[in-house]
C-alpha positions in Angstrom: 11.4 38.7 1.5 9.0 40.9 3.0 9.7 44.6 3.1 9.0 46.8 7.2 8.3 50.0 7.9 9.5 51.4 11.5 6.7 52.7 13.4 3.7 50.4 12.0 2.2 48.0 14.1 1.8 44.1 12.6 0.6 40.6 13.8 2.9 38.2 15.1 2.3 34.8 12.7 6.0 32.8 12.8 7.2 31.6 10.5 9.7 28.6 10.6 13.2 30.2 11.2 11.1 31.7 14.1 8.8 28.7 15.5 12.5 27.2 15.5 14.3 29.5 17.6 11.4 31.6 19.2 11.9 35.5 19.8 12.2 37.1 23.8 8.9 38.0 24.4 6.0 37.7 22.4 3.4 35.4 21.3 1.7 34.3 17.8 -1.5 36.4 16.7 -0.2 39.3 19.8 0.6 43.5 17.3 2.9 44.3 17.5 5.7 47.9 16.0 8.5 47.7 14.2 11.4 49.9 15.7 14.7 51.1 15.1 16.9 50.1 18.7 20.7 52.1 18.8 23.6 50.2 18.0 21.7 47.7 15.5 20.9 46.9 12.0 18.1 48.8 10.8 14.2 46.8 10.3 14.4 44.8 7.4 18.7 44.1 7.0 19.3 40.6 6.6 15.0 40.4 6.5 15.7 40.7 10.7 14.2 43.2 12.7 13.2 44.3 16.1 9.7 44.6 17.9 8.2 45.7 20.2 4.7 45.5 22.0 2.2 49.2 21.9 2.7 49.1 26.0 6.9 50.0 24.5 7.9 46.4 25.9 10.9 44.8 24.0 9.1 42.2 22.1 12.5 40.3 20.1 14.4 39.7 16.9 12.1 38.7 14.5 12.4 37.5 10.6 10.4 41.0 8.7 8.0 37.5 7.1 6.7 36.8 10.5 4.2 40.0 10.5 1.5 40.3 9.3 -0.6 43.8 8.2 -3.2 44.9 10.0 -6.6 45.6 8.0 -8.2 48.6 8.8 -10.4 48.1 11.0 -7.5 46.4 13.1 -5.5 49.7 12.8 -7.5 52.0 13.6 -9.1 50.2 16.3 -5.3 49.7 17.7 -4.4 53.4 17.4 -7.1 53.9 20.0 -5.1 52.0 22.4 -1.6 52.1 21.4 0.7 54.8 23.5 2.5 56.9 22.2 6.6 56.2 21.9 8.8 58.9 23.9 10.9 61.0 22.5 14.9 60.5 21.4 15.2 57.0 22.1 16.4 56.2 18.2 12.9 54.4 17.2 
């Protein structure tokens, strides 16, 4: 089982579980951020985590194995366009 870190950026590439039951609002290849939501289990619990788009919109609950690490050049390019997360939202 893959481990993910809250606040880190990943590329969404769905495994069979997420293909059978697609998440709320995300497409294959999207770059997303892992978040912890208030009142929900922490990221990585039972192999799942909540994700959001770079603009802060909720994307859904996905299997951690569906998230791929970004390479260094992708990470650097997306850090420039990633919106800062508002403080105090439990993320």
